[in-house]
C-alpha positions as CSV (number, residue, x, y, z in Angstrom):
1,D,-13.6,-6.1,18.0
2,G,-10.4,-7.9,17.7
3,F,-8.2,-4.8,17.3
4,S,-6.3,-3.4,20.2
5,A,-6.6,0.3,21.1
6,A,-3.2,0.8,19.5
7,E,-4.2,-1.0,16.3
8,T,-7.3,1.1,16.1
9,Q,-5.1,4.2,16.5
10,A,-2.9,3.0,13.7
11,V,-5.9,2.6,11.3
12,L,-7.2,6.0,12.3
13,G,-3.7,7.5,11.8
14,H,-3.5,6.0,8.4
15,E,-6.9,7.4,7.3
16,L,-6.1,10.8,8.8
17,G,-2.9,10.8,6.8
18,H,-5.1,10.7,3.7
19,L,-7.0,13.7,5.0
20,V,-4.0,15.7,6.0
21,C,-2.3,15.0,2.7
22,E,-5.5,15.9,0.8
23,H,-5.3,12.6,-1.2
24,S,-9.0,12.8,-2.1
25,L,-8.4,16.1,-3.8
26,W,-5.4,14.8,-5.7
27,F,-7.3,11.6,-6.7
28,S,-10.1,13.7,-8.0
29,L,-7.8,16.1,-9.9
30,G,-6.0,13.1,-11.4
31,S,-9.3,11.6,-12.6
32,I,-10.4,14.8,-14.1
33,G,-7.1,15.3,-15.8
34,S,-7.2,11.7,-17.2
35,T,-10.7,12.4,-18.6
36,L,-9.7,15.6,-20.3
37,L,-6.6,14.2,-22.0
38,P,-6.9,14.1,-25.7
39,P,-7.8,10.6,-27.0
40,L,-4.3,9.9,-28.3
41,P,-3.2,6.3,-28.5
42,G,-1.5,5.3,-25.2
43,V,-1.9,8.7,-23.5
44,G,-5.0,7.9,-21.5
45,A,-3.6,4.5,-20.5
46,A,-0.3,6.0,-19.5
47,A,-2.0,8.6,-17.4
48,E,-4.1,6.0,-15.7
49,R,-1.0,3.9,-15.0
50,L,0.7,6.9,-13.4
51,Q,-2.3,7.7,-11.3
52,Q,-2.5,4.1,-10.0
53,E,1.2,4.2,-9.1
54,W,0.6,7.5,-7.3
55,R,-2.3,6.0,-5.4
56,R,-0.1,3.1,-4.2
57,A,2.6,5.5,-3.1
58,A,0.0,7.4,-1.2
59,E,-0.8,4.3,0.8
60,F,2.8,3.9,1.8
61,S,2.7,7.6,2.9
62,C,-0.3,6.9,5.1
63,D,1.2,3.8,6.5
64,R,4.1,6.0,7.7
65,A,1.5,8.5,9.1
66,A,0.1,5.6,11.2
67,L,3.7,4.9,12.4
68,L,4.0,8.5,13.4
69,V,0.8,8.2,15.4
70,T,1.6,4.9,17.1
71,Q,5.4,5.1,17.3
72,D,5.4,1.3,16.9
73,A,6.0,-0.4,13.5
74,A,4.8,-3.8,14.9
75,V,1.4,-2.3,15.9
76,V,0.9,-0.8,12.5
77,S,2.1,-4.0,10.8
78,E,-0.3,-6.1,12.8
79,A,-3.2,-3.8,12.0
80,L,-2.4,-4.0,8.3
81,I,-2.1,-7.8,8.4
82,K,-5.4,-8.1,10.2
83,L,-7.1,-5.8,7.8
84,A,-5.7,-7.7,4.8
85,S,-6.5,-11.1,6.1
86,G,-9.9,-10.3,7.5
87,S,-8.9,-12.0,10.7
88,T,-8.7,-10.4,14.1
89,R,-6.5,-13.1,15.7
90,P,-3.1,-12.1,16.9
91,V,-0.4,-12.3,14.2
92,D,3.3,-13.0,14.3
93,V,4.8,-9.9,12.6
94,E,8.3,-11.3,12.6
95,A,7.1,-14.4,10.8
96,Y,5.3,-12.2,8.3
97,L,8.4,-10.1,7.7
98,Q,10.3,-13.3,7.1
99,Q,7.8,-14.2,4.5
100,A,8.2,-10.8,3.0
101,R,12.0,-11.3,2.7
102,E,11.4,-14.7,1.1
103,Y,8.9,-13.2,-1.3
104,D,11.5,-10.5,-2.3
105,E,14.2,-13.2,-2.8
106,A,11.9,-15.4,-4.9
107,L,10.8,-12.4,-7.0
108,E,14.4,-11.3,-7.5
109,K,15.3,-14.8,-8.7
110,S,12.3,-15.2,-10.9
111,S,12.4,-14.8,-14.6
112,R,11.7,-11.5,-16.3
113,F,8.5,-12.9,-17.6
114,V,7.3,-13.6,-14.1
115,R,8.2,-10.1,-12.9
116,T,6.5,-8.6,-15.9
117,M,3.3,-10.6,-15.3
118,Q,3.3,-9.7,-11.7
119,G,3.5,-6.0,-12.6
120,R,0.6,-6.4,-15.0
121,M,-1.5,-8.2,-12.5
122,L,-1.0,-5.4,-10.0
123,A,-1.3,-2.5,-12.5
124,D,-4.9,-1.8,-11.6
125,A,-4.4,-2.2,-7.9
126,T,-5.1,0.9,-5.8
127,H,-3.2,-0.5,-2.8
128,P,0.2,-2.2,-2.7
129,L,0.3,-5.9,-1.7
130,P,0.1,-6.2,2.1
131,I,3.4,-8.0,2.2
132,R,5.0,-5.1,0.4
133,R,3.4,-2.6,2.8
134,V,4.6,-4.3,5.9
135,A,8.1,-4.8,4.4
136,E,8.3,-1.1,3.5
137,L,7.1,0.0,6.9
138,D,9.8,-2.2,8.5
139,R,12.5,-0.6,6.3
140,F,11.2,2.9,7.1
141,A,11.1,2.3,10.8
């Protein structure tokens, strides 16, 4: 409830993108590889960091798969925003994109310390920030 047919199609397109790209296979192989790495200082942590970066990149790929299915970046963006916010109310995608631009500008102007801390906070995230996903989708479209 609360999702239009096109938004539901976007969500399904995104998830089918994971299946078509065999992401679960690659996630599993990455986990096995990380486990089998010798316990050298920093090697396991570096492997885990790279795996998380790959997972976030996979989400961007599947957002693009949703765009291929719906042929409408606004629909995909609205579905992403609704999923991230937990709300099914209509959203203003343009206002959200404006916030994404302001976020980028603020981050660009911030100190190196702030950018480093933000990177560390997101290091374990399996998904990119929703604001980042919508902005990247807009750039891609």
